[in-house]
C-alpha positions in Angstrom: 22.0 6.1 29.2 20.3 9.1 27.7 16.4 9.8 28.2 14.3 10.4 25.2 10.7 11.7 25.9 8.4 11.9 22.8 6.2 15.1 22.5 4.0 16.5 20.1 4.4 20.2 21.0 7.2 21.6 23.5 6.0 21.0 27.1 5.2 24.4 28.8 5.6 24.6 32.6 4.9 27.1 35.4 6.9 26.6 38.5 5.2 27.1 41.5 7.7 27.5 44.2 9.4 28.9 47.6 13.2 28.8 46.5 14.7 26.6 48.6 17.9 24.5 47.9 16.1 21.7 46.0 13.7 24.1 44.6 16.7 25.9 42.7 18.0 22.6 41.6 14.7 21.6 40.1 14.3 24.9 38.4 17.7 24.6 37.0 16.7 21.0 35.6 13.5 22.5 34.0 15.7 25.3 32.4 18.1 23.0 30.8 15.6 20.4 29.5 15.3 20.3 25.6 11.8 21.0 24.0 10.9 22.4 27.7 9.4 26.2 28.0 9.4 27.5 31.5 6.9 30.1 31.1 6.9 31.2 34.3 7.7 30.9 37.7 5.2 31.9 40.7 6.3 32.2 44.1 5.2 32.1 47.8 6.0 31.8 51.6 7.2 28.4 52.7 10.7 27.6 52.8 11.3 31.2 53.1 9.0 34.3 53.6 7.7 35.2 50.1 9.9 38.5 49.6 13.0 36.1 49.9 11.4 33.3 47.6 10.8 35.9 45.1 14.2 37.3 45.2 15.5 33.9 45.1 13.4 32.9 42.0 14.6 36.2 40.1 18.5 35.5 41.3 18.3 32.2 40.1 16.8 33.1 37.1 19.2 35.8 36.4 22.2 33.6 37.2 21.2 31.3 34.6 20.7 33.9 31.9 16.7 33.3 31.8 15.6 37.0 33.2 13.2 36.8 30.5 11.1 34.2 32.5 8.3 36.2 34.3 7.9 35.8 38.0 4.9 36.6 39.8 4.6 36.8 43.3 1.8 35.0 45.4 0.8 34.3 48.9 2.7 35.7 51.7 0.4 33.7 54.1 -1.2 30.2 54.5 -5.1 30.2 54.4 -5.0 30.1 58.0 -2.2 31.0 60.4 1.4 32.2 59.1 4.0 30.1 57.3 7.1 28.9 59.4 10.2 28.8 57.1 12.7 25.9 57.1 15.6 27.5 58.3 17.2 24.6 59.7 17.1 22.8 56.3 17.4 26.0 54.0 19.1 28.5 56.1 18.0 32.0 56.5 18.3 33.1 52.9 17.1 30.1 51.3 19.8 29.3 49.2 23.4 27.6 50.1 25.1 29.8 47.4 25.4 33.6 47.2 24.1 35.0 43.9 24.1 38.6 42.9 21.0 40.9 43.8 18.7 40.3 40.8 18.2 43.6 38.6 14.6 42.4 37.4 11.8 42.7 39.3 8.6 40.6 39.7 5.9 41.4 37.4 2.7 43.5 38.4 0.5 40.3 38.4 -0.2 38.4 41.2 0.6 34.9 40.9 -3.2 33.6 40.9 -3.8 35.8 38.1 -0.8 35.2 36.1 -1.8 31.3 36.8 -5.1 31.8 35.3 -4.5 34.0 32.2 -1.3 31.5 31.5 -3.4 28.5 31.9 -6.8 30.1 30.0 -4.8 31.3 27.0 -3.0 27.7 26.5 -5.9 25.5 27.3 -4.3 22.0 27.6 -1.0 23.0 26.9 0.3 24.3 30.5 1.7 21.7 33.2 1.9 23.6 36.7 4.6 22.0 39.0 4.0 23.0 42.6 7.0 22.9 44.6 5.8 24.4 47.8 2.6 24.6 49.8 -0.5 24.9 48.0 -1.8 28.3 48.8 -1.5 29.7 45.4 -3.5 26.9 43.7 -6.3 27.1 46.3 -6.6 30.9 46.0 -6.4 30.1 42.3 -9.9 28.1 42.3 -11.4 30.1 44.8 -10.8 33.3 42.6 -11.1 31.3 38.9 -13.1 28.2 39.4 -12.3 25.9 36.7 -8.8 27.1 35.6 -7.1 24.0 37.0 -8.9 21.1 34.9 -7.5 23.5 32.0 -4.1 22.7 32.4 -2.5 19.9 30.6 -1.2 18.3 34.2 -0.3 19.3 37.9 2.5 17.7 39.5 2.7 18.5 43.5 5.9 17.8 45.6 4.3 17.2 49.1 2.9 14.9 51.7 3.8 11.7 53.4 1.7 8.9 52.8 2.5 5.7 54.5 6.1 7.2 55.4 7.5 9.2 58.1 6.8 13.1 58.1 9.8 15.6 58.0 8.0 18.0 60.2 6.2 15.6 62.8 5.9 11.9 62.6 3.2 12.1 59.8 3.5 15.3 58.0 5.5 16.7 55.3 6.9 20.5 55.2 4.9 21.6 52.5 1.6 20.2 53.2 2.1 21.0 56.9 2.6 24.4 55.9 -0.8 25.2 54.6 -2.9 22.0 55.2 -6.2 23.7 54.5 -5.1 24.6 50.7 -4.0 21.2 50.2 -7.0 19.5 51.5 -9.2 22.0 49.1 -6.9 21.4 46.1 -6.6 17.3 46.7 -10.5 17.6 47.3 -11.2 18.9 43.9 -11.0 15.5 42.3 -9.1 16.9 39.4 -6.3 14.8 38.1 -2.9 15.3 39.3 0.8 13.6 40.3 1.9 13.8 44.0 5.5 13.3 44.8 5.5 12.4 48.4 8.3 11.9 50.8 8.9 8.2 50.3 9.2 8.6 46.7 11.7 11.3 47.2 13.8 9.1 50.0 14.7 6.6 47.1 16.8 9.3 45.3 19.5 10.8 47.2 23.4 11.2 47.6 25.8 11.3 50.3 28.3 13.7 51.2 31.0 11.9 49.7 29.3 11.0 46.6 28.3 15.1 46.4 32.1 16.1 47.0 33.2 13.9 44.0 30.7 15.4 41.5 31.7 18.0 38.9 29.7 19.6 36.0 29.4 20.5 32.9 28.0 23.9 31.6 26.7 26.8 34.1 23.2 25.8 35.0 25.0 22.3 36.2 27.9 24.1 37.6 25.1 26.3 39.7 22.8 23.5 40.8 26.0 21.7 41.8 27.5 24.5 44.0 23.7 24.4 45.6 24.1 20.7 46.5 27.5 20.8 47.9 27.0 24.2 49.3 24.1 22.6 51.3 26.5 19.9 52.8 29.2 22.7 53.6 26.8 24.5 56.1 26.6 21.9 58.0 29.0 19.3 59.2 26.4 16.8 60.4 24.6 16.5 56.9 25.2 13.3 55.2 22.3 12.8 52.6 20.7 14.8 50.2 17.5 13.9 48.9 16.2 15.1 45.6 12.6 16.5 46.6 11.6 19.1 44.0 14.1 18.1 41.5 12.1 14.4 41.5 9.0 16.3 40.7 10.3 18.3 38.0 11.7 14.7 36.5 8.3 13.4 36.6 6.9 16.3 34.8 9.5 15.6 32.1 9.4 12.2 32.3 6.5 10.2 33.9 8.4 6.9 33.5 10.6 8.0 36.3 8.4 6.5 38.5 5.6 4.0 38.9 2.2 5.4 40.3 -0.6 4.4 42.6 -4.1 5.8 41.9 -5.7 7.3 45.2 -8.0 9.7 46.4 -5.9 12.0 49.3 -6.9 14.3 52.1 -4.7 16.4 54.3 -5.5 16.7 58.0 -6.6 20.3 59.1 -7.7 19.6 62.9 -4.9 21.4 65.0 -3.0 18.8 66.8 -1.1 15.4 66.2 -3.0 15.2 62.5 -2.5 18.6 61.1 -0.9 18.3 57.6 -1.0 14.6 58.0 -1.9 13.0 54.3 -3.9 10.1 54.2 -5.5 8.1 51.4 -9.6 8.0 51.6 -10.1 5.8 48.9 -8.8 3.9 46.0 -8.4 3.9 43.0 -8.4 7.8 42.8 -7.3 11.0 40.7 -4.2 11.4 42.2 -1.4 9.3 40.8 0.7 9.1 43.9 4.3 8.1 42.7 5.3 4.9 44.3 8.4 2.7 42.7 11.0 5.3 41.4 13.3 4.4 39.0 16.3 5.9 40.5 19.0 5.0 37.5 16.2 6.6 35.1 16.3 9.8 37.5 19.9 9.9 37.7 20.6 9.5 34.1 18.2 12.7 33.8 19.9 14.5 36.0 23.4 13.7 34.5 21.8 14.6 30.8 20.3 18.2 31.8 22.8 19.3 34.4 26.0 17.5 32.9 27.0 16.5 36.3 30.1 13.9 36.1 30.6 11.4 38.7 27.1 10.8 39.6 
């Protein structure tokens, strides 16, 4: 089944990210999508420190033959405290496949200034896909109030709404990494799509399935190396869930999931509620991904990355 999305104009994406194995697959999906222009990648700490996230983004773009895509470095620290990299999941380097050191460097602009210039010079035409903590977006609102509403859309991977967390019993990693920023962005009242753990857990593959996959084309082969390498790093791993790829999929094709309209907040009190995402009212401005059309998602994955055997 091929997925076709009708658009009047190319979809322009900025990926705000902290690569990260699943971030890498998501970036490659966006680069492979027809009718899509990745106009930039902004980085921050999260899965790995900011310097490593920036290096990984540059290395991925180089390996994909897309060093023309600008990379702007963003937040090295959350709004309070410091980032704690997810070494257990992503390893110390973030990626599960070795990539050559990038020859390109990040641009001189900060992530916040790049986002502000890119969105305001293309009002209503740039969609931001946030795959890491929301620190860059929170600082964007501080320094350039009113920019976010000029984006064509905002898709956020984060949160554990009515679902178990993956850092604490109720908190998901991205929101837990900077709940102050998350609470700030969610309180703005701007429309956004949130892809939380409950949605992401509806699309995953087993170790056996991953081992049986093959890929056509360099982007698909690189993405598959990332997933198969993730399993190879730890024999106890039995399932890979497509967190960030699902967020990109929803940016490309909103029909991948039904949504529930809610208002959300993030817990900012130190202790057991730190980073917890809760519904404050319903309906609201946040389109919370609800029921994922898994066959449609995997068809999109096959279409973009040429994965065979999925």
